[in-house]
C-alpha positions as CSV (number, residue, x, y, z in Angstrom):
1,X,15.7,-6.7,-14.6
2,X,18.2,-5.9,-11.9
3,X,16.9,-6.1,-8.4
4,X,18.3,-2.7,-7.4
5,X,16.4,-0.8,-10.1
6,X,12.9,-1.7,-8.7
7,X,14.0,-0.9,-5.2
8,X,15.3,2.5,-6.0
9,X,12.2,3.4,-8.0
10,X,10.1,2.7,-5.0
11,X,12.1,4.6,-2.4
12,X,13.1,7.5,-4.6
13,X,9.5,8.0,-5.8
14,X,8.3,8.6,-2.3
15,X,11.2,10.4,-0.6
16,X,13.2,12.1,-3.4
17,X,16.9,11.3,-3.9
18,X,19.2,10.3,-1.0
19,X,21.7,12.9,-1.8
20,X,22.4,15.4,1.0
21,X,20.6,18.7,0.4
22,X,22.2,21.8,1.7
23,X,18.8,23.6,1.7
24,X,17.1,21.0,3.9
25,X,20.0,20.6,6.2
26,X,20.4,24.3,6.6
27,X,16.8,25.1,7.2
28,X,15.4,22.1,9.1
29,X,16.2,20.1,12.2
30,X,15.6,16.4,11.9
31,X,14.3,14.2,14.7
32,X,13.6,10.4,14.6
33,X,11.0,9.0,17.0
34,X,8.9,6.0,17.6
35,X,5.2,6.8,18.2
36,X,3.2,4.2,20.1
37,X,-0.1,3.2,18.7
38,X,-3.1,2.3,20.9
39,X,-2.3,-1.4,20.7
40,X,1.3,-0.9,21.7
41,X,2.9,-1.2,18.2
42,X,5.5,1.5,17.6
43,X,5.8,3.3,14.3
44,X,9.0,4.9,13.1
45,X,8.6,8.6,12.3
46,X,11.0,11.3,11.0
47,X,10.1,14.9,11.8
48,X,11.7,17.8,10.0
49,X,11.1,21.1,11.8
50,X,12.1,24.6,10.5
51,X,15.0,25.9,12.6
52,X,13.2,29.1,13.4
53,X,10.1,27.2,14.8
54,X,9.3,28.2,18.4
55,X,6.5,28.7,20.9
56,X,5.9,32.1,19.2
57,X,6.7,31.1,15.6
58,X,4.5,28.1,14.9
59,X,4.1,26.1,11.7
60,X,1.5,23.6,10.5
61,X,2.5,20.0,9.9
62,X,2.5,18.1,6.6
63,X,2.5,14.3,7.0
64,X,3.1,11.4,4.7
65,X,2.6,7.8,5.7
66,X,4.2,5.2,3.4
67,X,5.0,1.5,3.0
68,X,7.9,2.4,0.7
69,X,10.4,3.6,3.3
70,X,11.1,7.1,4.7
71,X,14.8,6.9,4.0
72,X,17.3,8.3,4.4
73,X,17.5,7.0,8.0
74,X,19.5,8.7,10.7
75,X,19.2,12.1,12.2
76,X,22.3,13.3,10.4
77,X,20.9,12.2,7.0
78,X,18.7,14.5,4.9
79,X,16.8,14.0,1.7
80,X,17.2,16.3,-1.3
81,X,13.6,17.6,-0.9
82,X,10.8,17.7,1.6
83,X,7.1,17.7,1.0
84,X,5.1,17.3,-2.2
85,X,7.1,20.0,-4.0
86,X,10.0,22.4,-3.6
87,X,7.4,25.2,-3.5
88,X,5.8,23.6,-0.5
89,X,9.1,22.9,1.2
90,X,9.9,26.6,1.1
91,X,6.4,27.8,2.2
92,X,7.2,27.0,5.9
93,X,5.9,23.7,7.2
94,X,6.9,20.9,9.6
95,X,7.3,17.8,7.5
96,X,6.5,14.4,9.0
97,X,7.2,11.0,7.4
98,X,6.2,7.6,8.8
99,X,6.8,4.0,8.0
100,X,3.4,2.3,8.3
101,X,3.1,-0.8,10.5
102,X,5.0,-3.8,9.4
103,X,7.3,-1.9,7.0
104,X,10.9,-1.0,7.3
105,X,11.7,0.5,10.8
106,X,8.2,0.3,12.1
107,X,6.9,-2.6,14.3
108,X,3.8,-4.7,13.6
109,X,2.5,-6.9,10.8
110,X,2.0,-5.7,7.3
111,X,-1.1,-6.1,5.3
112,X,-2.1,-4.8,1.9
113,X,-5.0,-2.3,1.9
114,X,-5.6,-2.6,5.7
115,X,-9.3,-3.4,6.2
116,X,-11.3,-0.6,7.8
117,X,-12.9,-1.2,11.2
118,X,-15.8,1.2,11.5
119,X,-16.8,0.2,15.1
120,X,-13.7,-0.2,17.1
121,X,-14.5,-2.0,20.4
122,X,-11.0,-2.3,21.9
123,X,-7.5,-1.0,21.6
124,X,-6.7,-4.1,19.5
125,X,-9.1,-2.9,16.8
126,X,-6.6,-0.9,14.7
127,X,-6.5,0.2,11.1
128,X,-4.9,3.0,9.1
129,X,-7.5,5.5,10.4
130,X,-6.6,4.7,14.0
131,X,-2.9,4.8,13.3
132,X,-3.3,8.1,11.6
133,X,-5.3,9.4,14.6
134,X,-2.8,8.2,17.1
135,X,0.1,9.7,15.1
136,X,-1.5,13.1,14.7
137,X,-2.5,13.1,18.4
138,X,1.1,12.5,19.4
139,X,2.4,15.1,17.0
140,X,0.2,18.0,18.0
141,X,1.0,17.3,21.7
142,X,4.8,16.8,21.4
143,X,6.3,18.6,18.3
144,X,7.6,21.9,19.4
145,X,6.5,24.9,17.3
146,X,3.4,23.3,15.6
147,X,0.2,25.3,15.2
148,X,-2.1,22.4,15.9
149,X,-3.1,21.9,12.2
150,X,-2.1,18.9,10.1
151,X,-2.3,18.2,6.4
152,X,-1.8,14.8,4.9
153,X,-0.7,13.9,1.3
154,X,0.7,11.0,-0.6
155,X,0.8,9.5,-4.1
156,X,-0.2,5.9,-5.0
157,X,0.1,3.6,-1.9
158,X,0.8,6.7,0.3
159,X,-2.3,8.1,-1.4
160,X,-4.3,5.2,0.0
161,X,-2.9,5.9,3.5
162,X,-4.0,9.5,3.0
163,X,-7.5,8.5,1.8
164,X,-7.8,6.1,4.8
165,X,-6.5,8.8,7.1
166,X,-9.6,10.9,6.3
167,X,-11.5,8.2,8.3
168,X,-9.4,9.0,11.4
169,X,-11.6,12.0,12.1
170,X,-8.9,13.7,14.2
171,X,-9.9,17.3,14.7
172,X,-6.4,18.5,13.9
173,X,-6.4,17.0,10.4
174,X,-7.6,20.0,8.5
175,X,-6.6,19.2,4.9
176,X,-6.1,15.9,3.0
177,X,-4.9,15.3,-0.5
178,X,-5.0,11.7,-1.6
179,X,-3.2,11.6,-4.9
180,X,-3.5,8.6,-7.3
181,X,-5.0,6.7,-4.3
182,X,-6.0,3.1,-4.4
183,X,-9.7,2.9,-3.4
184,X,-10.3,-0.8,-4.0
185,X,-7.8,-3.5,-5.1
186,X,-10.4,-5.3,-7.2
187,X,-10.9,-2.2,-9.4
188,X,-7.6,-0.3,-8.9
189,X,-4.0,-1.1,-9.4
190,X,-3.7,-4.9,-9.4
191,X,-7.1,-5.5,-11.0
192,X,-9.4,-3.8,-13.4
193,X,-13.0,-4.9,-13.0
194,X,-11.5,-8.1,-11.4
195,X,-9.2,-8.8,-14.4
196,X,-5.7,-9.4,-13.1
197,X,-3.0,-6.9,-14.1
198,X,-0.4,-9.4,-15.0
199,X,2.0,-6.6,-16.0
200,X,2.7,-6.2,-12.3
201,X,3.8,-9.8,-11.9
202,X,7.4,-8.9,-11.1
203,X,6.4,-6.6,-8.3
204,X,4.9,-9.1,-5.9
205,X,8.0,-9.5,-3.7
206,X,7.5,-5.9,-2.7
207,X,4.1,-6.5,-1.3
208,X,4.0,-10.2,-0.3
209,X,6.9,-10.8,2.1
210,X,6.8,-10.1,5.8
211,X,9.9,-8.8,7.5
212,X,11.2,-10.4,10.7
213,X,12.5,-7.3,12.4
214,X,12.7,-3.5,12.1
215,X,15.1,-2.6,9.3
216,X,16.3,0.2,7.0
217,X,16.9,-2.3,4.2
218,X,14.6,-3.9,1.6
219,X,14.2,-7.2,3.2
220,X,12.2,-8.6,0.3
221,X,15.1,-8.1,-2.2
222,X,16.3,-11.7,-2.0
223,X,12.9,-13.0,-3.1
224,X,13.0,-11.0,-6.4
225,X,14.1,-13.1,-9.3
226,X,16.0,-12.4,-12.5
227,X,13.7,-13.4,-15.5
228,X,16.7,-13.5,-17.8
229,X,15.0,-11.2,-20.4
230,X,13.8,-7.6,-20.7
231,X,10.8,-8.7,-22.7
232,X,7.9,-9.1,-20.3
233,X,5.5,-10.1,-23.1
234,X,7.6,-13.1,-24.1
235,X,8.5,-14.1,-20.5
236,X,4.8,-14.1,-19.3
237,X,3.6,-15.9,-22.5
238,X,6.2,-18.6,-22.0
239,X,5.2,-18.8,-18.3
240,X,1.9,-20.2,-19.5
241,X,-1.1,-20.6,-17.1
242,X,-0.8,-18.4,-14.0
243,X,-0.7,-21.5,-11.8
244,X,2.9,-22.0,-13.0
245,X,3.8,-18.9,-11.1
246,X,4.0,-20.9,-7.9
247,X,7.6,-21.8,-8.8
248,X,8.4,-18.1,-8.0
249,X,5.8,-17.1,-5.5
250,X,4.8,-20.2,-3.5
251,X,5.7,-18.4,-0.2
252,X,4.5,-15.0,-1.3
253,X,1.5,-14.2,0.8
254,X,0.1,-11.5,-1.4
255,X,0.3,-13.8,-4.5
256,X,-1.4,-16.6,-2.6
257,X,-4.1,-14.2,-1.4
258,X,-4.6,-13.0,-5.0
259,X,-4.9,-16.4,-6.6
260,X,-7.2,-17.8,-3.9
261,X,-9.7,-14.9,-4.2
262,X,-10.5,-14.7,-7.9
263,X,-13.9,-13.0,-7.2
264,X,-15.0,-10.0,-5.3
265,X,-15.5,-11.8,-2.0
266,X,-15.2,-10.7,1.6
267,X,-11.4,-10.6,1.4
268,X,-11.5,-7.9,-1.3
269,X,-14.7,-6.1,-0.1
270,X,-13.3,-5.4,3.4
271,X,-10.2,-3.8,1.8
272,X,-12.3,-1.2,-0.1
273,X,-12.5,2.3,1.2
274,X,-15.6,3.7,-0.5
275,X,-18.3,2.3,1.7
276,X,-16.8,3.8,4.8
277,X,-17.0,7.5,3.9
278,X,-19.7,9.3,5.9
279,X,-19.3,12.7,7.4
280,X,-15.9,14.0,6.3
281,X,-14.1,16.5,8.6
282,X,-11.0,17.6,6.7
283,X,-11.0,19.5,3.4
284,X,-10.3,17.0,0.7
285,X,-8.5,17.5,-2.7
286,X,-8.3,14.4,-4.8
287,X,-5.5,14.4,-7.4
288,X,-5.0,12.2,-10.4
289,X,-3.7,12.0,-14.0
290,X,-5.8,11.3,-17.0
291,X,-3.1,8.9,-18.2
292,X,-2.4,7.2,-14.9
293,X,-2.1,3.5,-15.9
294,X,-2.0,2.4,-12.3
295,X,-4.6,4.3,-10.2
296,X,-7.0,6.3,-12.4
297,X,-10.1,4.8,-10.7
298,X,-9.2,5.8,-7.2
299,X,-9.4,9.6,-7.3
300,X,-12.6,9.7,-9.3
301,X,-14.3,7.1,-7.2
302,X,-13.4,8.7,-3.9
303,X,-14.4,12.1,-5.1
304,X,-17.8,10.9,-6.3
305,X,-18.4,8.8,-3.2
306,X,-17.7,11.7,-0.7
307,X,-19.8,13.9,-2.9
308,X,-22.8,11.6,-2.4
309,X,-22.1,10.6,1.2
310,X,-21.4,14.1,2.5
311,X,-22.6,16.8,0.1
312,X,-21.6,19.5,2.5
313,X,-17.9,18.4,2.8
314,X,-15.2,20.5,1.1
315,X,-14.5,17.9,-1.6
316,X,-12.6,18.8,-4.8
317,X,-10.8,17.0,-7.6
318,X,-7.8,17.8,-9.9
319,X,-7.1,15.8,-13.0
320,X,-4.1,16.7,-15.1
321,X,-2.4,15.4,-18.3
322,X,-0.1,13.2,-16.4
323,X,1.0,9.6,-15.9
324,X,1.2,8.0,-12.5
325,X,2.4,10.7,-10.0
326,X,4.1,12.8,-12.6
327,X,2.5,16.0,-11.3
328,X,5.0,15.8,-8.4
329,X,8.1,16.7,-10.5
330,X,8.6,19.1,-13.3
331,X,9.8,17.8,-16.6
332,X,9.8,21.1,-18.5
333,X,8.0,20.0,-21.7
334,X,5.0,18.0,-20.5
335,X,4.8,14.8,-22.6
336,X,2.9,11.6,-22.3
337,X,4.1,9.0,-24.8
338,X,4.3,11.0,-28.0
339,X,1.8,13.7,-27.1
340,X,2.9,17.2,-26.0
341,X,0.6,19.1,-23.7
342,X,2.6,22.3,-22.9
343,X,5.4,23.5,-20.6
344,X,5.7,23.5,-16.8
345,X,2.3,22.1,-16.2
346,X,3.4,20.3,-13.0
347,X,4.8,23.6,-11.7
348,X,1.5,25.3,-12.4
349,X,-0.3,22.6,-10.4
350,X,2.1,22.7,-7.5
351,X,2.0,26.5,-7.2
352,X,-1.5,27.5,-8.1
353,X,-3.5,24.4,-7.0
354,X,-1.6,22.2,-4.4
355,X,0.2,24.9,-2.4
356,X,-2.9,27.2,-2.5
357,X,-5.0,24.3,-1.1
358,X,-2.8,23.5,1.8
359,X,-1.9,27.1,2.6
360,X,-5.6,28.1,2.8
361,X,-6.6,25.3,5.2
362,X,-3.4,25.1,7.3
363,X,-2.3,28.7,7.4
364,X,-5.2,30.8,6.2
365,X,-8.9,31.2,7.0
366,X,-9.6,27.5,6.5
367,X,-13.2,28.2,5.3
368,X,-14.7,26.9,2.1
369,X,-13.7,30.0,0.2
370,X,-10.4,28.7,-0.9
371,X,-10.3,30.4,-4.3
372,X,-10.2,26.9,-6.0
373,X,-13.0,25.4,-8.1
374,X,-14.7,22.2,-7.2
375,X,-13.1,20.5,-10.2
376,X,-9.9,21.6,-11.9
377,X,-9.7,19.4,-15.0
378,X,-7.3,19.4,-17.9
379,X,-8.8,19.1,-21.4
380,X,-6.4,16.6,-23.0
381,X,-7.7,17.5,-26.5
382,X,-7.6,21.3,-26.3
383,X,-4.6,21.1,-24.1
384,X,-5.7,23.6,-21.5
385,X,-7.1,23.6,-18.0
386,X,-10.9,23.9,-17.4
387,X,-12.8,24.5,-14.2
388,X,-16.2,23.2,-13.1
389,X,-18.6,23.8,-10.3
390,X,-19.1,20.0,-10.1
391,X,-18.0,16.9,-12.0
392,X,-19.4,15.5,-14.2
393,X,-20.5,19.0,-15.4
394,X,-24.1,19.9,-15.2
395,X,-24.3,20.7,-18.9
396,X,-23.0,17.3,-20.0
397,X,-25.5,15.5,-22.3
398,X,-25.6,11.8,-22.8
399,X,-25.1,10.5,-26.4
400,X,-24.8,7.1,-27.8
401,X,-22.1,6.0,-30.3
402,X,-23.3,2.8,-32.1
403,X,-20.8,0.2,-33.3
404,X,-21.9,-0.4,-36.8
405,X,-21.2,-3.7,-38.5
406,X,-19.7,-1.7,-41.4
407,X,-17.1,-0.3,-39.1
408,X,-18.8,3.1,-38.8
409,X,-19.3,4.9,-35.5
410,X,-22.6,6.8,-35.5
411,X,-25.1,8.5,-33.3
412,X,-28.0,6.5,-34.6
413,X,-28.6,2.8,-34.4
414,X,-28.3,1.0,-37.7
415,X,-31.7,0.2,-39.2
416,X,-30.9,-3.4,-40.0
417,X,-29.4,-6.0,-37.6
418,X,-25.8,-6.8,-38.2
419,X,-22.7,-8.0,-36.5
420,X,-19.0,-8.5,-37.0
421,X,-16.7,-11.3,-35.6
422,X,-13.1,-12.0,-34.9
423,X,-11.1,-15.0,-33.6
424,X,-9.5,-14.5,-30.2
425,X,-6.6,-16.8,-29.6
426,X,-5.1,-16.5,-26.0
427,X,-1.9,-18.2,-27.3
428,X,-1.4,-15.2,-29.6
429,X,-2.7,-12.3,-27.5
430,X,-2.9,-8.7,-28.7
431,X,-0.1,-6.7,-27.2
432,X,-1.1,-3.7,-25.1
433,X,2.0,-1.7,-26.3
434,X,4.7,-1.6,-28.9
435,X,7.2,-0.4,-26.3
436,X,8.7,-3.6,-24.9
437,X,10.8,-1.7,-22.4
438,X,7.6,-1.1,-20.3
439,X,6.5,-4.7,-20.0
440,X,8.2,-5.4,-16.7
441,X,8.1,-3.8,-13.3
442,X,5.8,-1.0,-12.2
443,X,3.5,1.4,-14.1
444,X,3.8,1.2,-17.9
445,X,3.2,4.9,-18.3
446,X,3.2,5.3,-22.1
447,X,0.5,3.0,-23.3
448,X,-2.4,5.2,-22.0
449,X,-1.9,7.6,-24.9
450,X,0.1,5.4,-27.3
451,X,-0.5,5.1,-31.0
452,X,-3.0,2.3,-31.5
453,X,-2.4,1.6,-35.2
454,X,-0.4,-1.5,-34.4
455,X,-3.4,-3.0,-32.7
456,X,-6.1,-1.8,-35.0
457,X,-4.4,-3.4,-38.0
458,X,-4.7,-6.9,-36.4
459,X,-7.6,-9.2,-37.5
460,X,-8.5,-9.8,-33.8
461,X,-9.2,-6.1,-33.1
462,X,-12.4,-4.5,-34.3
463,X,-12.3,-0.9,-35.4
464,X,-15.2,1.6,-35.6
465,X,-14.7,5.2,-36.5
466,X,-16.7,8.3,-37.1
467,X,-16.7,10.5,-40.2
468,X,-14.3,13.4,-40.2
469,X,-15.6,15.8,-37.6
470,X,-17.0,19.1,-39.0
471,X,-16.8,20.7,-35.5
472,X,-15.1,20.2,-32.2
473,X,-16.7,17.5,-30.0
474,X,-15.9,17.6,-26.3
475,X,-16.4,14.4,-24.3
476,X,-16.6,15.5,-20.6
477,X,-17.7,13.0,-18.0
478,X,-18.5,9.4,-17.7
479,X,-18.3,6.6,-20.3
480,X,-20.3,3.4,-20.3
481,X,-19.8,0.5,-22.8
482,X,-23.0,-1.4,-23.6
483,X,-21.8,-4.4,-25.7
484,X,-24.1,-7.0,-27.2
485,X,-21.9,-10.0,-27.8
486,X,-21.8,-13.7,-28.5
487,X,-18.9,-16.2,-28.2
488,X,-18.2,-19.8,-29.2
489,X,-16.5,-20.1,-25.8
490,X,-18.0,-19.9,-22.3
491,X,-16.0,-16.9,-21.0
492,X,-14.3,-13.9,-22.6
493,X,-12.7,-10.5,-21.8
494,X,-13.8,-7.4,-23.7
495,X,-11.5,-4.4,-24.0
496,X,-12.9,-1.1,-25.2
497,X,-10.6,1.7,-26.3
498,X,-11.6,5.3,-27.1
499,X,-9.2,6.8,-29.6
500,X,-8.6,10.2,-31.2
501,X,-7.6,9.8,-34.9
502,X,-5.4,12.7,-36.0
503,X,-5.7,14.1,-39.6
504,X,-3.2,13.1,-42.3
505,X,-1.6,16.5,-42.2
506,X,-0.9,16.5,-38.4
507,X,2.7,17.7,-37.9
508,X,5.1,16.1,-35.4
509,X,5.7,18.1,-32.2
510,X,9.3,19.1,-31.6
511,X,9.8,17.0,-28.5
512,X,8.7,13.5,-29.7
513,X,10.8,10.9,-27.9
514,X,10.6,8.4,-30.7
515,X,11.7,9.7,-34.0
516,X,10.2,6.7,-35.8
517,X,6.7,7.7,-34.8
518,X,4.7,10.1,-36.9
519,X,1.6,12.0,-35.8
520,X,0.2,11.9,-39.3
521,X,-3.0,9.7,-38.8
522,X,-1.9,9.0,-35.2
523,X,-4.4,6.9,-33.3
524,X,-4.1,8.4,-29.8
525,X,-5.7,6.3,-27.1
526,X,-7.7,8.5,-24.8
527,X,-9.4,6.0,-22.5
528,X,-9.6,2.2,-22.2
529,X,-10.9,-0.5,-19.9
530,X,-11.3,-4.3,-19.7
531,X,-14.3,-6.3,-18.5
532,X,-14.4,-10.1,-17.9
533,X,-17.7,-11.3,-19.1
534,X,-17.9,-13.7,-16.2
535,X,-18.6,-10.7,-14.0
536,X,-21.2,-9.1,-16.2
537,X,-24.0,-9.7,-13.6
538,X,-22.0,-9.9,-10.4
539,X,-18.4,-9.4,-9.3
540,X,-19.1,-11.7,-6.4
541,X,-20.7,-14.6,-8.3
542,X,-19.2,-15.1,-11.8
543,X,-21.3,-16.9,-14.4
544,X,-20.3,-18.7,-17.6
545,X,-21.5,-17.4,-20.9
546,X,-23.8,-19.6,-23.0
547,X,-22.0,-20.4,-26.2
548,X,-23.5,-18.6,-29.3
549,X,-26.1,-16.8,-27.2
550,X,-26.4,-13.0,-27.6
551,X,-25.5,-11.4,-24.2
552,X,-25.2,-8.0,-22.7
553,X,-21.8,-7.0,-21.3
554,X,-22.0,-3.5,-19.7
555,X,-19.2,-1.7,-18.0
556,X,-17.8,1.7,-17.1
557,X,-14.7,3.2,-18.6
558,X,-13.2,5.9,-16.4
559,X,-14.1,9.6,-17.0
560,X,-12.6,11.8,-19.7
561,X,-12.3,15.4,-20.6
562,X,-11.1,15.5,-24.2
563,X,-12.0,17.6,-27.2
564,X,-11.9,15.8,-30.5
565,X,-11.0,18.6,-32.8
566,X,-12.5,19.5,-36.2
567,X,-10.8,17.4,-38.8
568,X,-10.2,14.5,-36.4
569,X,-12.2,11.3,-36.1
570,X,-13.5,9.4,-33.0
571,X,-12.6,5.7,-33.0
572,X,-13.6,2.8,-30.8
573,X,-11.6,-0.4,-30.8
574,X,-12.8,-3.7,-29.3
575,X,-10.7,-6.8,-28.6
576,X,-10.5,-9.7,-26.2
577,X,-6.8,-9.9,-25.3
578,X,-4.5,-7.1,-24.0
579,X,-1.3,-8.7,-23.0
580,X,0.6,-8.7,-20.7
581,X,-1.1,-5.8,-19.0
582,X,-4.1,-8.0,-18.5
583,X,-3.8,-11.7,-17.9
584,X,-5.2,-13.9,-20.6
585,X,-8.8,-15.2,-20.2
586,X,-8.8,-18.9,-20.9
587,X,-12.1,-18.3,-22.8
588,X,-13.4,-21.5,-21.3
589,X,-15.2,-20.8,-18.1
590,X,-13.3,-22.2,-15.0
591,X,-14.1,-21.6,-11.4
592,X,-10.7,-20.0,-10.7
593,X,-8.8,-18.6,-13.8
594,X,-5.6,-18.4,-11.7
595,X,-5.6,-22.2,-11.5
596,X,-6.7,-22.9,-15.1
597,X,-4.8,-25.7,-17.0
598,X,-3.1,-25.2,-20.3
599,X,-5.9,-27.1,-22.0
600,X,-8.4,-24.6,-20.7
601,X,-7.0,-21.9,-23.0
602,X,-9.0,-22.1,-26.2
603,X,-9.6,-20.1,-29.4
604,X,-13.0,-18.5,-29.6
605,X,-15.0,-16.5,-32.2
606,X,-16.3,-13.3,-30.6
607,X,-19.2,-11.5,-32.2
608,X,-20.2,-7.9,-31.6
609,X,-23.7,-6.9,-32.7
610,X,-24.5,-3.5,-34.2
611,X,-26.9,-2.5,-31.4
612,X,-23.9,-2.2,-29.2
613,X,-23.1,1.4,-28.2
614,X,-20.8,3.5,-26.1
615,X,-22.7,6.0,-23.9
616,X,-20.7,9.2,-23.5
617,X,-21.3,12.6,-22.0
618,X,-20.8,15.5,-24.4
619,X,-20.3,19.1,-23.2
620,X,-22.5,21.5,-25.2
């Protein structure tokens, strides 16, 4: 992996290309300023104002705060595009970009997922909410030609800053769209249910090195290392126990924080956003992708939390057939892995959903009659948009899919007790993908809808499938796995995957990127999640399993809207390794898995009993 590749992905993802744009330069005036926060720290901010803005021709402001650089720097340098889309750029807005504290040209100290301070007692009590408030306050008072209304948006980490900005409660913040936001680092992004996402191992320099001065350069670049291979599976397997990573990250503060806080303790808890939402002032539109391998949890969790904490808030959600952030740029033929969903879906979203939301609340009446539904959700099986008055839908009915010892998936519990077992060997872990090009760096987009035949044909992966469906079956809503397991070890991970099995006569679509893949009998992953059994009763206080004792392991998979069509089958796969997206569980209980010895990694026989079931919501 070349260092420059990762750096360019980060910066270009947030700001667009660095190339000069005639449109932006011709239509906007750029101004760079430092805005002073209440504690005296100055945050670097670039403001792009339409050239015809004046005291009589005012525009609302669209703001993005980011840790990934607001380049290009310099008042004579312009990006190729402004705003969340070209459509929005041409709608008429003042666009504001800001380096958050401790990053690039801003002052201050950087911290991941800045803890929220609900009760601020002095000017030294600062968080992303207060920085958002102070920034907006300065903008509405000092930017010429603004109409006093501000919208905030951002994808991924900028999505977190947007979600945290809701807590600012500034009266000028009228519309907020957190997109693929992180809501809690123990369940989003770098962890899933506390299981470490080892696939992000190579990204720690981006998040764990403090800069010493304001800079327009990626100061952390010299701490990134060349692994000498493009095969992340092999590199991380050869690395061995995670404690061996200190040779690379001994001085990386985020790595040290991660390995020294293996449980959901105060360190992680105070970085979560969900418990802080009360009364919500701005209109909110959460946005996510059903195949977002990085931040699928965040948009759904924040939407549901606001819905419970403030039922009267304008609180909506959009979920499309996208990988991480891919609704922000048009690809023509909308693909995810080998699955084709239609054409120009990102443009439809940008024009008919995103722009409509911001225009209504920043330029229009600003009431709750925006013309948009509460939930704009894409059905990834029917391959069409659907709208709902609430999510999950009121007509969603809970059904149980039992994991039969004969490999059948049925709605009724088997009459006789039974079980099936497999040997899990952490030294020969099940790969999460066949695409080795995605095993290093950031989000491995494709695996979220990838063909799962390669995994299901291994002896350490259990396969359960329904009969061929006589009618369409639409799963729409939440999914809960209720596993009844036993193990010869004292710890284990359990991965559950929901899969759509295509019929034998399924034709290939004309846009398939890999000509060696066939859709005939394709096993498309629809949803998946991992659960460390150590956290089955508490994420704060892990407990060892009792060897050979039947035990409940219950956990939530993220929501889904997918129609399994007539002639297809519904499949569930269960396994205990998923490498290297998930770090290997030693399968011997240790207090801190990040510091396990090589001898702690043991083979174990995992047993799944046939009273295990998956609770799904079916739309009738």
